[in-house]
Steps between C-alpha positions, in 0.01 A plus 500: 500500500566742772196581716403829660238567769331843478316593821302832472140599584468709189376259237615720203863488623486122538354474147752740349805321654358156423448585129840662462704245689330208321590661171864521628493125552422473879235294670289731720262443784303784661352552845287795622551456870800416726346180629423361155853586387655320801274200433632483140859522629443202730383271212707630201855607439568849353817662377396848618219670686362851416296620800306818553594678824145592587281191495156488653569226749882488575749783493820494295743441790299192625468372142881515447555310829239226407634462157858457627397240747331302223778542249810670624673504156206650306569864411224743600442830310283753679258708291416833666380859465730792557362566839618152607860526368643554845341174617609321183862599584450358846370171341804473278714500816269217622561283193292629215698483175373828356211742507322650198299822530168560339404577222595167370739463202506130388832537330664620825339213696621254241863613544468478881357149483780389275759644750319335795488151340867538393597586855288225671644252250841513662344318804586774748324791662656812347513817695268732323727804510766409234389215284574692180851607601766227472870558529698446180866428428740605228744272323737518788226396734505831695179638628362816346186703532337810358491671844693828501477642851801480737280347770385209273851448364628480867244235586600303194869538587421353847318215327797427284729498813293268703387264203805262508456429868234283668397775737129551570395840367214719614379739233301794637272725298147603421267277305599524131831658554675209331594263786458177288701663228787533741455155637508349140818705438669348809401149383611552143847601619540230764643157481144372513388669175460169312266375777132600567401852612164458679309824590228477764269777609452427858215749527305314235502161678206432726627436847336162534682354204829695528675199680406276218595739228845572636597157636263253316269238647447124480182337376225476762669757733185722497161521326574562136849359506429234227863484375849561627602855442842656447539841669689807383805397698542177324415662165791748563748238617846598383380843390343816647174552686371853495253568782316829423314678783653255749350698783157352416601148609334363814707434819471127447637518149776734625619229741518244217680747275757574764564129530536461130751779490702395797499112450434485124225245556115511450214273592176463306161544647388167649855348477760462782786446257740775421618592149836667441483816291759727355325827441622863495238726655434852373228683682311825434282728707316828442469558877739559796543157647635663816147619577366143453777377734401757768137385485603131509362414152833424347789303664810698564724200456354432156542866398871489582526164303340657193684836538861387440509767234252775424424678181273804514311590186368856507151570358477632135404853614845520663680401181348718237775404241346147483155611413572567122760223487265234619203680341653456149599135584130435583390690189706275277364198689154611446550568134619150455219340705227704334644513149514879514769753399481791747818690450533701825317706764410847412631806703182529711501131591857513606430804710214308682710183541771707680253672727285202586613334830457139377405333825451178305862547376625298197192275493266799477712660235497185288123465530434863413717476200370178369140618534601833327661320213182294446292812482749714295389587150800712400879451478555672836380402840300800617335600828150426361560121544600543867255428790323806621662479845843527336401774250409722799872544552528700177342801676668742737295344789758224527778736580285671761395175664854356497634823669224460767304818422138552391379616165411839613732558792721809496876464503509594864240238616572130428282192533124507472417782738419772235340280238129531406278200583478366147874555430594337831283196432661466150846535650419219746362282222810551281731426788321183584512390137865576467573314822291198384271569800789467747379764752828553666661583165211723399526682822872563427418633159256737650720616779243406769498224764320176453234582759408826310476310182252246653292793633502661148406178332206463745402867468484483114347156498780374268461135426811292597352156560826310529 
């Protein structure tokens, strides 16, 4: 029986989930504080953890870090209120499998738990952004996708060109843009396609165990090393190792990675022996590694070794043609997963989808659609099942914000200068929401500089904790 640990200080939520999940055949343990939850993890094995973001004793970020130290492979699902979504997205980048917003829908959580257990069952750390999207092949073995935009097709064309080689490829793009999708496409069209494809989220591995996770360790090499461990390099031998968010690796690990690439040998923690490995490296990053090189946090020689070929994957908002193409792909997926039969999106939803900036890219689109399918009661997917922050974009205010003008400004005066206090505050709030609380992007939307935005946030006492 698969066991789930629910950590939440609200007793009724623990009771609700415990009863529902037990009825679905799971074993369930509950904890009302972070410390008691961690204590259970140290003495028992769990297939997944549901953890409230706001606990009375330990915050969500620290909980995620502590859980991953105790059990790296256990998927963690964050439960949060809408006001914490921006932090939940940050936690996803740090290794959480998924986040669920309140109010709680047990059916939704059940599907996420099933997906989490399925992913962890592969014995690897999956990057959170594209777990649901896997490349497919037709009868001729050629790669195909539902993406329709010229930019996405160009990225896939480059993937097809470089796939038969053994060149290291650096895939650049925002979180959720589809970097693992492209990496899998390269592997599936390479001469290594019948060998392992191992995906590792470097941002999700605690720094103190990254050496062991990547290269393995021998028994007794450190406290807790009770058995020999095979690292990801050994697991991928003969195949492809995809290092997502490679810029998060520590300097020490970068040195060992460079040696593995140049000499094709690794050494386990606590062992002086070298092991030959034949692994093709595909790496991905959502940040400019050139900046990391300039501040000495990323080795320039490693960058050039990883960057034998570069593929740039534009964000979803720059390839509008892909929104409905992938949206309908995710709709069919959600119908299958949730045993529903939603035929299509209605006109209002399509209009919102095309306006919304999708800063979470394909991953955000997938999550929004799956949640909407769960809540839908008709044959069409309507705007009523969308989260409120996305429904805002059905109003004319989106066009005004996106053009960098205020709600009440005249045509001759742009920005926030002529807006009333309430309208100005609302404009700032909408811009922050649309930018996922990225202040630089919000300032661009509002056509003001970042310093002015900070002053306005302070002036109106707008809460942006994170």
